C-alpha positions as CSV (number, residue, x, y, z in Angstrom):
1,M,0.2,-0.2,0.0
2,G,1.3,3.3,-1.1
3,N,1.2,6.7,0.7
4,T,-1.4,7.8,-2.5
5,R,-4.2,9.5,-1.0
6,Y,-7.6,10.2,-3.4
7,E,-9.4,13.3,-2.9
8,G,-13.6,13.2,-3.2
9,G,-15.9,15.9,-2.8
10,Y,-19.7,16.3,-1.3
11,Y,-21.9,18.6,-1.1
12,L,-23.5,19.6,2.6
13,I,-26.9,20.9,3.6
14,K,-26.4,22.3,6.9
15,E,-29.4,24.0,8.6
16,T,-29.1,27.1,10.3
17,K,-31.4,29.1,12.3
18,Q,-30.2,32.6,10.5
19,P,-30.1,32.5,6.8
20,K,-27.9,34.3,5.3
21,Y,-29.9,36.2,2.5
22,L,-33.1,36.9,1.8
23,D,-32.9,35.2,-1.6
24,F,-33.7,31.7,-1.5
25,Y,-34.5,28.7,-2.8
26,D,-37.5,26.4,-1.8
27,L,-36.1,23.2,-2.4
28,K,-38.3,20.1,-2.8
29,K,-36.9,15.9,-2.6
30,K,-36.5,15.8,-6.7
31,D,-34.2,19.3,-6.3
32,L,-31.5,17.7,-3.9
33,T,-30.1,15.6,-6.7
34,T,-29.1,19.0,-8.3
35,L,-27.4,20.6,-5.1
36,W,-24.2,21.7,-7.4
37,A,-26.7,24.9,-8.3
38,Y,-27.3,26.1,-5.0
39,V,-24.2,26.2,-3.5
40,G,-23.2,29.4,-0.7
41,Q,-27.0,29.7,-1.0
42,T,-29.4,29.6,1.5
43,V,-32.6,27.0,0.8
44,R,-35.4,26.1,2.4
45,Y,-36.3,22.6,3.0
46,R,-39.3,20.7,4.9
47,K,-39.8,24.0,6.7
48,R,-36.4,24.5,8.0
49,W,-33.4,26.6,6.7
50,F,-30.4,25.3,5.3
51,F,-26.9,26.4,3.6
52,I,-25.3,24.5,1.1
53,T,-21.8,23.9,1.2
54,Y,-18.9,22.0,-1.1
55,K,-16.2,19.9,1.3
56,T,-13.4,17.7,0.4
57,T,-12.0,14.7,1.9
58,L,-9.1,12.7,1.8
59,F,-9.5,8.9,1.0
60,Y,-6.9,5.8,0.7
61,S,-8.3,4.4,-2.0
62,E,-10.3,4.8,-5.5
63,K,-13.1,2.4,-4.3
64,A,-14.0,4.5,-1.3
65,R,-14.1,7.6,-2.7
66,D,-16.2,6.4,-5.3
67,N,-18.7,4.8,-2.7
68,Y,-18.9,7.7,-1.0
69,A,-22.3,9.6,-0.4
70,K,-22.1,12.9,-2.8
71,N,-25.1,14.7,-1.1
72,W,-25.3,15.0,3.4
73,I,-27.8,16.8,5.5
74,K,-26.6,17.9,8.9
75,Y,-29.4,19.2,11.5
76,L,-28.5,21.5,14.0
77,Y,-26.6,19.3,16.9
78,K,-26.8,16.0,15.1
79,Q,-24.4,14.1,13.4
80,P,-24.3,14.5,9.0
81,M,-25.9,11.7,7.2
82,P,-25.9,10.7,3.7
83,L,-29.4,11.9,1.8
84,F,-29.2,8.9,-0.6
85,K,-27.1,6.1,-0.9
86,A,-23.4,5.6,-2.1
87,N,-24.4,4.4,-5.4
88,A,-28.1,6.1,-6.2
């Protein structure tokens, strides 16, 4: 095993009680597959406010990187959880 690291990215929808922008998007479940279009924006989903960011992380193998979930949601005071299965 070498020292090679593989970088992978994912979208994080993080709940907030103080929206940053007055202009926002009201998302439905079908819109969660296109989170790249809302990066850096305030959104409302299921009557809660969220801010969408793009994060990167390092992996030890290509397989682990490819199987990692691409979309995550984090409610206040809870651990992040994937929105969809990794291969979906």
